[in-house]
C-alpha positions as CSV (number, residue, x, y, z in Angstrom):
1,X,15.2,-18.1,166.8
2,X,17.8,-20.8,166.5
3,X,20.5,-21.3,169.1
4,X,23.9,-22.9,168.3
5,X,24.7,-26.1,170.0
6,X,27.4,-24.4,172.1
7,X,25.1,-21.7,173.3
8,X,22.3,-24.2,174.1
9,X,24.7,-26.3,176.2
10,X,26.0,-23.2,177.9
11,X,22.5,-22.1,178.9
12,X,21.6,-25.6,180.1
13,X,24.8,-25.7,182.2
14,X,24.1,-22.2,183.5
15,X,20.6,-23.2,184.6
16,X,21.9,-26.3,186.4
17,X,24.7,-24.3,188.0
18,X,22.3,-21.7,189.2
19,X,20.2,-24.4,191.0
20,X,23.3,-25.9,192.6
21,X,24.6,-22.6,193.9
22,X,21.3,-21.2,195.2
23,X,20.1,-24.5,196.7
24,X,23.3,-24.6,198.7
25,X,22.9,-20.9,199.7
26,X,19.3,-21.4,200.7
27,X,20.3,-24.4,202.9
28,X,23.0,-22.3,204.5
29,X,20.7,-19.4,205.0
30,X,18.1,-21.6,206.7
31,X,20.7,-23.1,209.0
32,X,22.3,-19.8,209.9
33,X,23.7,-19.8,213.4
34,X,25.5,-16.5,213.1
35,X,22.4,-14.4,213.8
36,X,22.1,-12.7,210.4
37,X,19.1,-14.6,209.2
38,X,17.3,-15.2,212.5
39,X,17.0,-13.1,215.6
40,X,15.5,-15.1,218.5
41,X,14.0,-17.5,216.0
42,X,12.3,-14.8,214.0
43,X,13.4,-14.1,210.4
44,X,15.3,-10.9,209.8
45,X,15.2,-8.5,206.9
46,X,18.5,-10.1,205.8
47,X,16.7,-13.5,205.6
48,X,13.8,-12.1,203.6
49,X,16.0,-10.2,201.1
50,X,18.2,-13.2,200.5
51,X,15.3,-15.7,200.3
52,X,13.8,-13.4,197.6
53,X,17.1,-13.4,195.7
54,X,17.2,-17.2,195.9
55,X,13.7,-17.6,194.6
56,X,14.2,-15.2,191.7
57,X,17.5,-16.9,190.9
58,X,15.7,-20.3,190.9
59,X,13.1,-18.9,188.5
60,X,15.7,-17.4,186.1
61,X,17.9,-20.5,186.3
62,X,14.9,-22.7,185.5
63,X,13.9,-20.5,182.5
64,X,17.4,-20.3,181.2
65,X,17.9,-24.0,181.6
66,X,14.7,-24.8,179.8
67,X,15.7,-22.5,176.9
68,X,19.0,-24.4,176.7
69,X,17.3,-27.7,176.9
70,X,15.0,-26.8,174.1
71,X,18.0,-25.7,172.0
72,X,19.8,-29.0,172.6
73,X,16.7,-31.0,171.8
74,X,16.1,-28.9,168.7
75,X,19.7,-29.3,167.5
76,X,19.4,-33.1,168.0
77,X,16.1,-33.3,166.0
78,X,17.6,-31.1,163.3
79,X,20.6,-33.4,163.1
80,X,18.4,-36.5,162.9
81,X,16.4,-35.1,160.0
82,X,19.5,-34.7,157.9
């Protein structure tokens, strides 16, 4: 399958954006002082659900970013061969 340059860059940007957003969220979740994530120092169900969401989003963001990176690299090598 061949990706266009525009789609490749979009996927790469999406992967990067996903990491920025979810790293920020995970830091805020860990530092939660409002009592949603921790109850007397123990993680709550809210914490575990949102940590799972963050981990899955990291994985998908990485996979999507790698696909975009491969598309960008493939486009560059195809252009160099011309």
